[in-house]
C-alpha positions, 0 to 999 in steps of 0.5 A: 168754919170753912171746909179747908180749915176742917181738913187742916185741923183734922190733919193736925189731930191725926199728926198729934194722935199718931205721932207723925208730922207727915199726915195731910188729909184729903177728901176720899181718904180713909183709915186704911190710907193712914198708917197707924190708924187702927181701932185703938187710935180710932178712939183717940182720934175721935176724942181729940176731934171732939175736943178740938172742934167742940162737938160730941159724937154719939155711940152710934156715930163713932164706928161709922167715922172711918173716913175723912169725909165722914168726919168732915160731914159730921163736924159740919152738921154738928157745928151748924146746930 
């Protein structure tokens, strides 16, 4: 899966979870840049990302996933296994 596809799918996940169709994620973005990405929605985002990408994040990794780049890097790493 190419990085461009990962960003596109992450945008879709955030749009679905946060109920906003105007989200377009880019490198360098974090939870602070996306309205509605709070601690409760963080859990929902993580669960949705796991389902969409077919990956599982450990309890140690989940709190560290606070930026788009962190999601992309970890998804790539897990998809290569």
